[in-house]
PASEBA-1860 file (N, C-alpha, C; in nm, 3 decimals):
! residues 303
1> MGRTRKGR> -3.403/0.757/0.083/-3.324/0.645/0.032/-3.193/0.696/-0.028 ~ -3.084/0.620/-0.004/-2.955/0.658/-0.060/-2.948/0.629/-0.208 ~ -2.865/0.702/-0.277/-2.850/0.682/-0.420/-2.772/0.555/-0.448 ~ -2.822/0.473/-0.539/-2.756/0.348/-0.576/-2.648/0.377/-0.680 ~ -2.527/0.333/-0.651/-2.417/0.356/-0.745/-2.433/0.266/-0.866 ~ -2.419/0.324/-0.983/-2.431/0.246/-1.106/-2.302/0.169/-1.133 ~ -2.314/0.063/-1.212/-2.196/-0.013/-1.250/-2.215/-0.162/-1.228 ~ -2.111/-0.236/-1.263/-2.116/-0.382/-1.252/-2.079/-0.428/-1.112
9> NISGWLIV> -2.142/-0.538/-1.071/-2.103/-0.605/-0.947/-1.988/-0.699/-0.978 ~ -1.869/-0.641/-0.991/-1.751/-0.719/-1.025/-1.651/-0.709/-0.911 ~ -1.591/-0.821/-0.874/-1.499/-0.823/-0.760/-1.365/-0.883/-0.799 ~ -1.259/-0.829/-0.741/-1.124/-0.881/-0.766/-1.020/-0.773/-0.749 ~ -0.896/-0.808/-0.776/-0.783/-0.715/-0.764/-0.723/-0.683/-0.900 ~ -0.689/-0.558/-0.920/-0.613/-0.516/-1.037/-0.482/-0.457/-0.987 ~ -0.370/-0.510/-1.035/-0.239/-0.462/-0.991/-0.184/-0.370/-1.100 ~ -0.182/-0.242/-1.070/-0.144/-0.140/-1.168/-0.001/-0.092/-1.144
17> DKPIGLTS> 0.072/-0.072/-1.251/0.201/-0.005/-1.246/0.172/0.143/-1.264 ~ 0.159/0.215/-1.152/0.117/0.354/-1.157/0.220/0.443/-1.226 ~ 0.174/0.526/-1.320/0.268/0.617/-1.387/0.294/0.741/-1.302 ~ 0.396/0.812/-1.337/0.430/0.936/-1.268/0.327/1.043/-1.304 ~ 0.298/1.132/-1.210/0.212/1.245/-1.240/0.065/1.229/-1.205 ~ 0.022/1.109/-1.165/-0.117/1.086/-1.128/-0.127/1.054/-0.980 ~ -0.233/1.102/-0.915/-0.258/1.063/-0.778/-0.312/0.921/-0.777 ~ -0.302/0.857/-0.662/-0.355/0.721/-0.650/-0.506/0.721/-0.671
25> SAVVNKVR> -0.574/0.823/-0.622/-0.720/0.832/-0.638/-0.758/0.847/-0.786 ~ -0.676/0.921/-0.861/-0.705/0.938/-1.004/-0.693/0.805/-1.077 ~ -0.595/0.723/-1.038/-0.579/0.592/-1.099/-0.699/0.503/-1.067 ~ -0.744/0.507/-0.941/-0.862/0.429/-0.902/-0.983/0.469/-0.985 ~ -1.002/0.598/-1.004/-1.116/0.645/-1.082/-1.110/0.599/-1.227 ~ -0.991/0.599/-1.285/-0.974/0.552/-1.421/-1.006/0.402/-1.431 ~ -0.961/0.325/-1.332/-0.986/0.181/-1.332/-1.134/0.152/-1.311 ~ -1.197/0.222/-1.217/-1.339/0.202/-1.193/-1.419/0.227/-1.321
33> WAFDAKKA> -1.385/0.334/-1.392/-1.454/0.366/-1.518/-1.427/0.258/-1.622 ~ -1.302/0.216/-1.636/-1.266/0.118/-1.739/-1.338/-0.015/-1.718 ~ -1.356/-0.055/-1.593/-1.424/-0.182/-1.562/-1.574/-0.163/-1.542 ~ -1.620/-0.037/-1.544/-1.761/-0.007/-1.516/-1.800/-0.071/-1.383 ~ -1.712/-0.055/-1.284/-1.732/-0.119/-1.154/-1.810/-0.029/-1.059 ~ -1.895/-0.092/-0.978/-1.973/-0.017/-0.880/-1.885/0.042/-0.771 ~ -1.785/-0.034/-0.731/-1.706/0.005/-0.614/-1.559/-0.025/-0.637 ~ -1.471/0.067/-0.593/-1.327/0.046/-0.610/-1.252/0.123/-0.503
41> GHAGTLDP> -1.134/0.075/-0.468/-1.048/0.144/-0.372/-0.906/0.095/-0.389 ~ -0.811/0.158/-0.321/-0.671/0.116/-0.334/-0.611/0.088/-0.198 ~ -0.504/0.010/-0.198/-0.437/-0.030/-0.074/-0.299/0.033/-0.068 ~ -0.287/0.147/-0.002/-0.156/0.210/0.013/-0.132/0.320/-0.089 ~ -0.139/0.443/-0.046/-0.124/0.558/-0.136/0.018/0.575/-0.185 ~ 0.031/0.609/-0.313/0.158/0.651/-0.371/0.146/0.799/-0.407 ~ 0.249/0.877/-0.377/0.250/1.018/-0.414/0.241/1.031/-0.566 ~ 0.190/1.145/-0.616/0.180/1.165/-0.761/0.310/1.141/-0.837
49> EATGLLAI> 0.423/1.182/-0.779/0.551/1.167/-0.849/0.614/1.029/-0.830 ~ 0.550/0.944/-0.753/0.599/0.807/-0.734/0.538/0.715/-0.839 ~ 0.607/0.605/-0.867/0.557/0.507/-0.962/0.557/0.369/-0.896 ~ 0.503/0.272/-0.970/0.511/0.135/-0.922/0.379/0.077/-0.880 ~ 0.387/-0.024/-0.796/0.272/-0.106/-0.766/0.164/-0.034/-0.686 ~ 0.044/-0.031/-0.745/-0.074/0.020/-0.677/-0.181/-0.089/-0.688 ~ -0.215/-0.149/-0.574/-0.314/-0.257/-0.571/-0.453/-0.196/-0.559 ~ -0.537/-0.223/-0.660/-0.671/-0.166/-0.665/-0.774/-0.278/-0.647
57> ALGEATKT> -0.863/-0.259/-0.552/-0.966/-0.358/-0.522/-1.098/-0.314/-0.584 ~ -1.169/-0.410/-0.645/-1.301/-0.384/-0.700/-1.404/-0.466/-0.624 ~ -1.522/-0.408/-0.606/-1.633/-0.481/-0.546/-1.603/-0.532/-0.407 ~ -1.632/-0.663/-0.386/-1.614/-0.723/-0.254/-1.468/-0.727/-0.210 ~ -1.376/-0.715/-0.304/-1.234/-0.714/-0.267/-1.199/-0.591/-0.183 ~ -1.281/-0.486/-0.190/-1.253/-0.368/-0.108/-1.258/-0.401/0.041 ~ -1.331/-0.508/0.076/-1.338/-0.548/0.218/-1.207/-0.609/0.267 ~ -1.119/-0.644/0.174/-0.991/-0.705/0.213/-0.875/-0.606/0.202
65> IPYITDAE> -0.903/-0.481/0.168/-0.798/-0.380/0.154/-0.709/-0.369/0.277 ~ -0.763/-0.373/0.400/-0.675/-0.359/0.517/-0.564/-0.463/0.523 ~ -0.586/-0.581/0.464/-0.485/-0.688/0.472/-0.368/-0.661/0.377 ~ -0.389/-0.576/0.278/-0.279/-0.534/0.191/-0.216/-0.407/0.246 ~ -0.300/-0.316/0.296/-0.248/-0.192/0.354/-0.155/-0.221/0.472 ~ -0.191/-0.321/0.553/-0.112/-0.353/0.672/0.010/-0.439/0.641 ~ 0.019/-0.493/0.520/0.128/-0.585/0.486/0.258/-0.508/0.459 ~ 0.369/-0.580/0.460/0.498/-0.519/0.426/0.499/-0.477/0.279
73> KAYEFVIK> 0.579/-0.375/0.251/0.593/-0.323/0.116/0.740/-0.295/0.088 ~ 0.779/-0.305/-0.039/0.918/-0.282/-0.075/0.929/-0.168/-0.176 ~ 1.031/-0.086/-0.159/1.053/0.031/-0.244/1.198/0.037/-0.291 ~ 1.215/0.096/-0.408/1.347/0.134/-0.456/1.341/0.282/-0.485 ~ 1.439/0.357/-0.431/1.431/0.501/-0.447/1.569/0.565/-0.457 ~ 1.570/0.683/-0.518/1.692/0.761/-0.537/1.684/0.884/-0.449 ~ 1.792/0.912/-0.377/1.796/1.035/-0.299/1.913/1.121/-0.346 ~ 1.890/1.250/-0.341/1.995/1.346/-0.376/2.055/1.398/-0.248
81> LGAATNTD> 2.186/1.391/-0.239/2.258/1.440/-0.122/2.293/1.588/-0.138 ~ 2.299/1.657/-0.026/2.344/1.796/-0.030/2.236/1.900/-0.019 ~ 2.109/1.858/-0.017/2.001/1.957/-0.008/1.877/1.897/0.058 ~ 1.815/1.975/0.145/1.686/1.938/0.205/1.579/2.026/0.144 ~ 1.458/1.973/0.128/1.346/2.051/0.076/1.231/2.049/0.176 ~ 1.138/2.142/0.161/1.027/2.149/0.256/0.927/2.036/0.238 ~ 0.933/1.965/0.125/0.844/1.851/0.102/0.918/1.719/0.111 ~ 1.049/1.724/0.130/1.136/1.606/0.137/1.146/1.532/0.004
89> DAEGEIIA> 1.104/1.596/-0.105/1.124/1.541/-0.240/1.161/1.655/-0.334 ~ 1.176/1.622/-0.462/1.224/1.721/-0.559/1.120/1.826/-0.596 ~ 0.995/1.807/-0.553/0.888/1.902/-0.585/0.890/2.025/-0.494 ~ 0.960/2.015/-0.384/0.958/2.124/-0.287/1.068/2.227/-0.305 ~ 1.066/2.326/-0.216/1.166/2.431/-0.216/1.284/2.389/-0.130 ~ 1.405/2.421/-0.177/1.525/2.390/-0.100/1.532/2.479/0.023 ~ 1.548/2.417/0.139/1.551/2.492/0.264/1.685/2.484/0.336 ~ 1.774/2.394/0.290/1.907/2.383/0.351/2.000/2.310/0.255
97> TSLSRPAD> 2.128/2.348/0.255/2.225/2.282/0.168/2.353/2.252/0.245 ~ 2.432/2.162/0.187/2.560/2.126/0.248/2.655/2.080/0.140 ~ 2.783/2.108/0.159/2.887/2.061/0.065/2.943/1.926/0.106 ~ 2.901/1.878/0.222/2.949/1.749/0.272/2.889/1.634/0.191 ~ 2.974/1.533/0.160/2.927/1.415/0.089/2.985/1.292/0.157 ~ 2.901/1.209/0.218/2.950/1.092/0.291/3.002/0.984/0.198 ~ 3.095/0.905/0.246/3.146/0.790/0.172/3.043/0.678/0.180 ~ 3.056/0.581/0.088/2.962/0.468/0.087/2.959/0.396/0.221
105> AEIINELQ> 3.076/0.377/0.280/3.083/0.306/0.408/3.007/0.379/0.517 ~ 3.012/0.513/0.515/2.937/0.591/0.614/2.787/0.574/0.595 ~ 2.744/0.573/0.470/2.601/0.557/0.441/2.553/0.419/0.486 ~ 2.629/0.316/0.449/2.591/0.179/0.486/2.583/0.164/0.637 ~ 2.676/0.223/0.706/2.677/0.214/0.852/2.555/0.285/0.912 ~ 2.522/0.402/0.860/2.410/0.479/0.914/2.275/0.413/0.884 ~ 2.266/0.342/0.772/2.142/0.275/0.737/2.098/0.175/0.843 ~ 2.194/0.118/0.913/2.163/0.017/1.015/2.077/0.075/1.127
113> SFIGETMQ> 2.089/0.204/1.152/2.014/0.266/1.262/1.865/0.281/1.229 ~ 1.830/0.260/1.103/1.690/0.272/1.061/1.617/0.138/1.061 ~ 1.691/0.030/1.081/1.633/-0.104/1.071/1.575/-0.148/1.205 ~ 1.460/-0.215/1.198/1.392/-0.261/1.318/1.279/-0.168/1.357 ~ 1.240/-0.172/1.483/1.134/-0.085/1.534/1.190/0.056/1.552 ~ 1.132/0.150/1.479/1.179/0.288/1.487/1.059/0.382/1.506 ~ 1.089/0.508/1.531/0.987/0.613/1.537/1.015/0.711/1.424 ~ 0.913/0.738/1.343/0.932/0.824/1.227/0.831/0.939/1.229
121> VPPKFSAV> 0.880/1.059/1.201/0.793/1.176/1.187/0.756/1.191/1.039 ~ 0.629/1.177/1.003/0.589/1.191/0.863/0.624/1.330/0.808 ~ 0.639/1.343/0.678/0.667/1.474/0.618/0.555/1.574/0.647 ~ 0.589/1.702/0.653/0.488/1.805/0.675/0.388/1.809/0.559 ~ 0.437/1.781/0.440/0.348/1.771/0.325/0.308/1.624/0.308 ~ 0.210/1.582/0.388/0.161/1.444/0.385/0.013/1.445/0.416 ~ -0.051/1.327/0.403/-0.195/1.317/0.425/-0.231/1.293/0.572 ~ -0.132/1.298/0.659/-0.158/1.280/0.802/-0.254/1.389/0.850
129> KIDGERAY> -0.352/1.350/0.932/-0.449/1.446/0.982/-0.405/1.508/1.114 ~ -0.421/1.641/1.122/-0.391/1.717/1.244/-0.516/1.796/1.279 ~ -0.580/1.761/1.389/-0.706/1.824/1.429/-0.807/1.824/1.315 ~ -0.813/1.711/1.245/-0.913/1.695/1.140/-0.873/1.747/1.003 ~ -0.759/1.814/0.994/-0.712/1.869/0.866/-0.589/1.793/0.817 ~ -0.579/1.776/0.685/-0.462/1.712/0.627/-0.340/1.802/0.647 ~ -0.227/1.741/0.682/-0.106/1.818/0.709/-0.063/1.901/0.588 ~ -0.077/1.843/0.468/-0.031/1.916/0.349/-0.113/2.042/0.324
137> KLARAGEE> -0.241/2.040/0.363/-0.324/2.160/0.345/-0.279/2.269/0.440 ~ -0.247/2.232/0.562/-0.198/2.331/0.659/-0.063/2.387/0.616 ~ 0.024/2.296/0.566/0.157/2.339/0.524/0.148/2.434/0.404 ~ 0.059/2.402/0.310/0.044/2.490/0.193/-0.011/2.627/0.232 ~ -0.088/2.631/0.340/-0.146/2.757/0.386/-0.045/2.838/0.468 ~ 0.075/2.782/0.484/0.179/2.852/0.556/0.175/2.834/0.705 ~ 0.089/2.745/0.754/0.080/2.722/0.898/0.194/2.632/0.945 ~ 0.239/2.654/1.066/0.344/2.571/1.124/0.284/2.436/1.161
145> VEISARPL> 0.340/2.329/1.105/0.285/2.195/1.124/0.374/2.114/1.216 ~ 0.315/2.064/1.324/0.388/1.977/1.416/0.323/1.838/1.411 ~ 0.399/1.739/1.365/0.346/1.604/1.351/0.420/1.512/1.448 ~ 0.344/1.435/1.522/0.404/1.343/1.619/0.470/1.225/1.549 ~ 0.575/1.175/1.610/0.643/1.057/1.557/0.552/0.936/1.567 ~ 0.564/0.845/1.470/0.483/0.725/1.466/0.572/0.602/1.455 ~ 0.529/0.490/1.514/0.610/0.368/1.505/0.615/0.313/1.364 ~ 0.730/0.263/1.326/0.749/0.203/1.194/0.847/0.087/1.208
153> FVSELTLI> 0.815/-0.024/1.142/0.908/-0.136/1.141/0.972/-0.146/1.003 ~ 1.104/-0.137/0.999/1.181/-0.150/0.875/1.259/-0.281/0.882 ~ 1.230/-0.373/0.792/1.299/-0.502/0.795/1.426/-0.500/0.710 ~ 1.433/-0.407/0.614/1.552/-0.401/0.529/1.570/-0.261/0.473 ~ 1.693/-0.210/0.475/1.728/-0.082/0.414/1.872/-0.093/0.366 ~ 1.890/-0.097/0.236/2.022/-0.127/0.180/2.064/-0.026/0.074 ~ 2.195/-0.012/0.058/2.253/0.068/-0.048/2.261/-0.018/-0.174 ~ 2.191/0.021/-0.279/2.190/-0.055/-0.404/2.296/-0.005/-0.500
161> DRPTVNSV> 2.310/0.129/-0.508/2.403/0.186/-0.605/2.440/0.329/-0.561 ~ 2.552/0.375/-0.614/2.598/0.513/-0.592/2.634/0.570/-0.730 ~ 2.533/0.612/-0.809/2.557/0.657/-0.946/2.654/0.774/-0.956 ~ 2.639/0.869/-0.861/2.727/0.985/-0.859/2.759/1.018/-0.714 ~ 2.849/1.112/-0.694/2.883/1.152/-0.558/2.763/1.218/-0.490 ~ 2.670/1.269/-0.571/2.555/1.341/-0.517/2.427/1.258/-0.507 ~ 2.429/1.134/-0.551/2.306/1.055/-0.551/2.330/0.913/-0.503 ~ 2.227/0.856/-0.442/2.233/0.721/-0.385/2.103/0.649/-0.418
169> VLGMTCGK> 2.113/0.522/-0.454/1.996/0.439/-0.477/1.981/0.343/-0.359 ~ 1.865/0.345/-0.296/1.840/0.261/-0.180/1.721/0.168/-0.203 ~ 1.721/0.059/-0.129/1.607/-0.033/-0.129/1.556/-0.048/0.013 ~ 1.423/-0.044/0.030/1.367/-0.054/0.165/1.245/-0.145/0.166 ~ 1.237/-0.228/0.268/1.118/-0.307/0.297/1.069/-0.266/0.434 ~ 0.941/-0.228/0.442/0.891/-0.176/0.570/0.744/-0.212/0.589 ~ 0.695/-0.185/0.709/0.556/-0.211/0.741/0.467/-0.094/0.707 ~ 0.346/-0.099/0.760/0.244/0.001/0.733/0.287/0.140/0.781
177> GGYVRAVA> 0.254/0.241/0.699/0.271/0.379/0.742/0.407/0.440/0.721 ~ 0.497/0.369/0.649/0.630/0.422/0.628/0.634/0.528/0.519 ~ 0.704/0.637/0.543/0.724/0.742/0.443/0.868/0.738/0.395 ~ 0.888/0.705/0.269/1.021/0.701/0.212/1.086/0.839/0.216 ~ 1.007/0.942/0.192/1.060/1.078/0.195/1.119/1.112/0.333 ~ 1.054/1.061/0.437/1.103/1.087/0.572/1.234/1.014/0.597 ~ 1.248/0.895/0.540/1.373/0.820/0.553/1.488/0.899/0.490 ~ 1.465/0.951/0.370/1.568/1.030/0.301/1.604/1.153/0.383
185> RDLGQALG> 1.503/1.221/0.433/1.525/1.341/0.516/1.608/1.308/0.639 ~ 1.567/1.203/0.712/1.636/1.169/0.836/1.776/1.114/0.811 ~ 1.794/1.042/0.702/1.927/0.991/0.668/2.021/1.106/0.637 ~ 1.973/1.204/0.560/2.055/1.320/0.527/2.096/1.397/0.651 ~ 2.004/1.410/0.748/2.035/1.480/0.872/2.138/1.402/0.954 ~ 2.119/1.269/0.959/2.210/1.185/1.036/2.351/1.188/0.978 ~ 2.362/1.199/0.846/2.492/1.201/0.780/2.551/1.342/0.774 ~ 2.472/1.442/0.814/2.520/1.579/0.815/2.533/1.641/0.677
193> CYAHVTKL> 2.456/1.590/0.579/2.468/1.643/0.443/2.336/1.689/0.383 ~ 2.223/1.660/0.450/2.088/1.685/0.400/2.062/1.596/0.278 ~ 1.932/1.567/0.255/1.896/1.481/0.141/1.746/1.487/0.116 ~ 1.707/1.453/-0.006/1.565/1.442/-0.040/1.548/1.340/-0.151 ~ 1.426/1.290/-0.165/1.395/1.188/-0.266/1.377/1.253/-0.403 ~ 1.437/1.192/-0.505/1.416/1.241/-0.642/1.342/1.138/-0.729 ~ 1.338/1.013/-0.684/1.268/0.909/-0.761/1.226/0.799/-0.664 ~ 1.102/0.753/-0.679/1.050/0.650/-0.589/0.964/0.551/-0.666
201> RRIWSGPF> 0.988/0.422/-0.641/0.912/0.317/-0.709/0.880/0.205/-0.612 ~ 0.751/0.169/-0.601/0.711/0.057/-0.516/0.726/-0.072/-0.597 ~ 0.795/-0.170/-0.539/0.828/-0.295/-0.609/0.726/-0.405/-0.580 ~ 0.687/-0.418/-0.454/0.584/-0.515/-0.418/0.510/-0.469/-0.294 ~ 0.393/-0.528/-0.273/0.310/-0.496/-0.159/0.235/-0.621/-0.117 ~ 0.266/-0.674/0.003/0.203/-0.798/0.047/0.225/-0.910/-0.054 ~ 0.117/-0.974/-0.100/0.130/-1.086/-0.194/0.144/-1.042/-0.340 ~ 0.139/-0.912/-0.367/0.141/-0.863/-0.504/0.278/-0.805/-0.542
209> DLENSVTL> 0.318/-0.825/-0.668/0.444/-0.768/-0.715/0.428/-0.712/-0.855 ~ 0.526/-0.634/-0.898/0.519/-0.565/-1.027/0.521/-0.659/-1.147 ~ 0.574/-0.779/-1.128/0.581/-0.873/-1.240/0.443/-0.907/-1.295 ~ 0.342/-0.897/-1.210/0.206/-0.929/-1.251/0.118/-0.805/-1.261 ~ 0.181/-0.690/-1.284/0.105/-0.565/-1.293/0.068/-0.535/-1.438 ~ -0.017/-0.434/-1.454/-0.061/-0.391/-1.586/-0.058/-0.238/-1.588 ~ -0.032/-0.180/-1.704/-0.031/-0.034/-1.716/-0.168/0.016/-1.760 ~ -0.193/0.143/-1.736/-0.318/0.202/-1.780/-0.328/0.201/-1.932
217> ETLEPFAR> -0.214/0.213/-1.999/-0.213/0.211/-2.146/-0.256/0.074/-2.199 ~ -0.217/-0.032/-2.129/-0.258/-0.166/-2.170/-0.408/-0.185/-2.154 ~ -0.465/-0.129/-2.050/-0.608/-0.144/-2.024/-0.695/-0.064/-2.121 ~ -0.643/0.048/-2.168/-0.723/0.143/-2.245/-0.803/0.083/-2.360 ~ -0.743/-0.003/-2.447/-0.820/-0.056/-2.560/-0.938/-0.145/-2.519 ~ -0.934/-0.195/-2.394/-1.037/-0.289/-2.348/-1.138/-0.223/-2.254 ~ -1.124/-0.092/-2.233/-1.210/-0.022/-2.138/-1.356/-0.036/-2.177 ~ -1.440/-0.059/-2.075/-1.585/-0.070/-2.090/-1.628/-0.190/-2.174
225> TLKIDKYL> -1.540/-0.290/-2.185/-1.576/-0.416/-2.251/-1.547/-0.530/-2.156 ~ -1.610/-0.645/-2.179/-1.588/-0.760/-2.091/-1.448/-0.819/-2.107 ~ -1.380/-0.785/-2.217/-1.245/-0.837/-2.240/-1.146/-0.787/-2.135 ~ -1.178/-0.676/-2.072/-1.086/-0.620/-1.972/-1.078/-0.708/-1.848 ~ -1.180/-0.794/-1.828/-1.183/-0.877/-1.708/-1.067/-0.976/-1.700 ~ -1.001/-1.001/-1.813/-0.889/-1.096/-1.811/-0.772/-1.045/-1.728 ~ -0.769/-0.915/-1.700/-0.660/-0.858/-1.620/-0.692/-0.859/-1.471 ~ -0.813/-0.897/-1.435/-0.855/-0.895/-1.295/-0.810/-1.022/-1.224
233> RPLEDGLA> -0.752/-1.006/-1.107/-0.709/-1.120/-1.026/-0.815/-1.152/-0.921 ~ -0.827/-1.279/-0.882/-0.931/-1.318/-0.785/-0.917/-1.243/-0.653 ~ -1.030/-1.218/-0.591/-1.033/-1.158/-0.458/-0.943/-1.234/-0.362 ~ -0.943/-1.365/-0.375/-0.869/-1.452/-0.284/-0.719/-1.428/-0.287 ~ -0.666/-1.374/-0.398/-0.522/-1.348/-0.407/-0.476/-1.248/-0.302 ~ -0.565/-1.158/-0.261/-0.530/-1.059/-0.160/-0.523/-1.113/-0.020 ~ -0.564/-1.240/-0.002/-0.565/-1.301/0.130/-0.455/-1.405/0.147 ~ -0.359/-1.404/0.055/-0.255/-1.507/0.052/-0.170/-1.511/0.179
241> DLSKGTTN> -0.162/-1.400/0.250/-0.078/-1.396/0.370/-0.152/-1.444/0.496 ~ -0.281/-1.477/0.481/-0.359/-1.530/0.593/-0.371/-1.681/0.580 ~ -0.388/-1.750/0.693/-0.417/-1.893/0.688/-0.555/-1.913/0.627 ~ -0.574/-2.030/0.566/-0.699/-2.057/0.494/-0.775/-2.173/0.557 ~ -0.907/-2.167/0.548/-0.993/-2.276/0.588/-1.103/-2.294/0.486 ~ -1.178/-2.400/0.500/-1.293/-2.424/0.411/-1.416/-2.453/0.497 ~ -1.531/-2.440/0.437/-1.656/-2.472/0.505/-1.746/-2.544/0.407 ~ -1.864/-2.586/0.453/-1.959/-2.654/0.365/-2.072/-2.557/0.330
249> AEGAAKLQ> -2.172/-2.608/0.256/-2.282/-2.522/0.210/-2.357/-2.461/0.328 ~ -2.383/-2.541/0.430/-2.453/-2.489/0.547/-2.371/-2.381/0.617 ~ -2.240/-2.407/0.627/-2.153/-2.308/0.689/-2.146/-2.179/0.610 ~ -2.142/-2.190/0.478/-2.137/-2.070/0.394/-2.262/-1.986/0.412 ~ -2.377/-2.051/0.422/-2.502/-1.979/0.443/-2.501/-1.907/0.578 ~ -2.447/-1.971/0.680/-2.438/-1.907/0.812/-2.345/-1.786/0.807 ~ -2.233/-1.802/0.738/-2.136/-1.692/0.730/-2.195/-1.572/0.659 ~ -2.277/-1.595/0.557/-2.337/-1.484/0.485/-2.425/-1.399/0.575
257> NGNPAICF> -2.473/-1.457/0.685/-2.554/-1.385/0.782/-2.473/-1.338/0.904 ~ -2.340/-1.357/0.894/-2.253/-1.310/1.001/-2.246/-1.401/1.121 ~ -2.288/-1.528/1.104/-2.289/-1.622/1.216/-2.168/-1.715/1.212 ~ -2.124/-1.767/1.327/-2.015/-1.865/1.329/-2.053/-1.987/1.247 ~ -1.951/-2.053/1.189/-1.977/-2.168/1.104/-1.865/-2.269/1.116 ~ -1.896/-2.393/1.081/-1.797/-2.500/1.083/-1.681/-2.464/0.991 ~ -1.560/-2.501/1.033/-1.442/-2.465/0.955/-1.340/-2.578/0.960 ~ -1.284/-2.611/0.844/-1.181/-2.714/0.833/-1.049/-2.644/0.798
265> TNAEYGDE> -0.953/-2.650/0.889/-0.828/-2.577/0.869/-0.718/-2.635/0.955 ~ -0.593/-2.604/0.918/-0.477/-2.642/0.999/-0.434/-2.528/1.091 ~ -0.510/-2.420/1.091/-0.475/-2.304/1.174/-0.488/-2.339/1.322 ~ -0.423/-2.260/1.404/-0.429/-2.279/1.548/-0.541/-2.196/1.610 ~ -0.581/-2.236/1.727/-0.688/-2.168/1.800/-0.656/-2.019/1.812 ~ -0.752/-1.935/1.774/-0.736/-1.791/1.785/-0.677/-1.723/1.664 ~ -0.626/-1.802/1.567/-0.567/-1.742/1.446/-0.673/-1.671/1.363 ~ -0.633/-1.559/1.301/-0.721/-1.496/1.203/-0.704/-1.568/1.070
273> IWVSYEGK> -0.814/-1.611/1.009/-0.810/-1.689/0.886/-0.918/-1.639/0.790 ~ -0.910/-1.689/0.668/-1.021/-1.668/0.575/-1.074/-1.804/0.533 ~ -1.203/-1.809/0.509/-1.270/-1.936/0.479/-1.338/-1.929/0.343 ~ -1.324/-2.037/0.267/-1.385/-2.043/0.135/-1.487/-2.157/0.127 ~ -1.576/-2.143/0.033/-1.668/-2.251/-0.003/-1.664/-2.266/-0.154 ~ -1.628/-2.384/-0.200/-1.613/-2.412/-0.343/-1.520/-2.310/-0.410 ~ -1.412/-2.278/-0.339/-1.307/-2.193/-0.395/-1.329/-2.044/-0.380 ~ -1.446/-2.002/-0.333/-1.477/-1.861/-0.320/-1.471/-1.817/-0.174
281> AQAIGHFR> -1.398/-1.708/-0.148/-1.389/-1.658/-0.011/-1.526/-1.617/0.040 ~ -1.555/-1.655/0.163/-1.684/-1.623/0.224/-1.672/-1.525/0.341 ~ -1.566/-1.538/0.418/-1.553/-1.453/0.536/-1.411/-1.458/0.590 ~ -1.379/-1.357/0.671/-1.253/-1.351/0.745/-1.290/-1.345/0.893 ~ -1.221/-1.419/0.973/-1.253/-1.419/1.115/-1.150/-1.495/1.195 ~ -1.185/-1.532/1.317/-1.092/-1.604/1.406/-1.140/-1.747/1.427 ~ -1.044/-1.838/1.427/-1.073/-1.981/1.439/-1.071/-2.022/1.586 ~ -1.183/-2.082/1.627/-1.191/-2.130/1.765/-1.278/-2.256/1.769
289> SGEIFPNR> -1.224/-2.364/1.823/-1.299/-2.487/1.849/-1.376/-2.538/1.727 ~ -1.307/-2.544/1.613/-1.366/-2.601/1.492/-1.459/-2.509/1.416 ~ -1.467/-2.382/1.458/-1.554/-2.287/1.389/-1.478/-2.158/1.358 ~ -1.527/-2.087/1.258/-1.477/-1.953/1.231/-1.581/-1.855/1.283 ~ -1.534/-1.755/1.358/-1.619/-1.649/1.408/-1.590/-1.526/1.324 ~ -1.678/-1.494/1.229/-1.648/-1.391/1.128/-1.647/-1.250/1.184 ~ -1.549/-1.171/1.139/-1.550/-1.028/1.168/-1.561/-0.947/1.039 ~ -1.553/-1.017/0.925/-1.567/-0.950/0.795/-1.631/-1.050/0.698
297> VILQKID> -1.754/-1.022/0.656/-1.827/-1.110/0.566/-1.807/-1.065/0.423 ~ -1.778/-1.158/0.335/-1.759/-1.129/0.193/-1.877/-1.189/0.116 ~ -1.960/-1.103/0.062/-2.086/-1.149/0.001/-2.068/-1.196/-0.142 ~ -1.995/-1.304/-0.160/-1.983/-1.365/-0.292/-2.097/-1.465/-0.311 ~ -2.146/-1.473/-0.430/-2.261/-1.558/-0.460/-2.232/-1.706/-0.433 ~ -2.326/-1.773/-0.369/-2.319/-1.918/-0.347/-2.414/-1.986/-0.444 ~ -2.360/-2.062/-0.538/-2.445/-2.131/-0.634/-2.515/-2.250/-0.572
END
């Protein structure tokens, strides 16, 4: 028999403003402990030196993580011009320098080439797997790392500010799998001046934004008490970007067993939707001929 994980059967989303210096996994562990939750996970990794929105799912909300991971995300970041590093951020070693400094107009013009469907090569120091090993582990071991380019959709990339001749503040909105460090690296190469990220902050992710986030310091006084639950957002908030339907008691019982069920919705045939009963999400699936055919069952209690 497998070991049963201890903790509360609590479900929902916690939107954390991640501090600098912690890994995303470390933040998840702190949150799981604070809520005494059985299960927790996060949607979209932030590097230790990055800050901003980290969406953490507890309990049954972990089943909806892919819908946040796959959603668009927005970042604000600072890049330093004139130097490239082996990690594409300020933590790495400088591997190339240049005295060239592009004008604002040159930067704005070059940013346009990054918008839309593009191919991006992730940084060598990243969590991308190569033959089963993380790229950053191979890179740290001194091995030559070759990473294939991956598709990325960038809907917006703009110049926000130019604080100094050596630094630029950019804003980017992109789809799943985008590496901000790679954007800085490639922009520096395109401009002929080299560049790397010195500061990175995630502003929003899917339906979640920083305005409704909480810090670890705010949570600390309420850790391991029921009062901390006031910071938890409903599981359903993570499904805001999907069409919604409802079902009845009989349908909810069928869905709990993974069977198709009656569904009332304005969605079109074939749409992926989520279905609730008495306000609680029951399943995610595809709508066809008045029924939802579930591909992901959410085991919330039916009173």
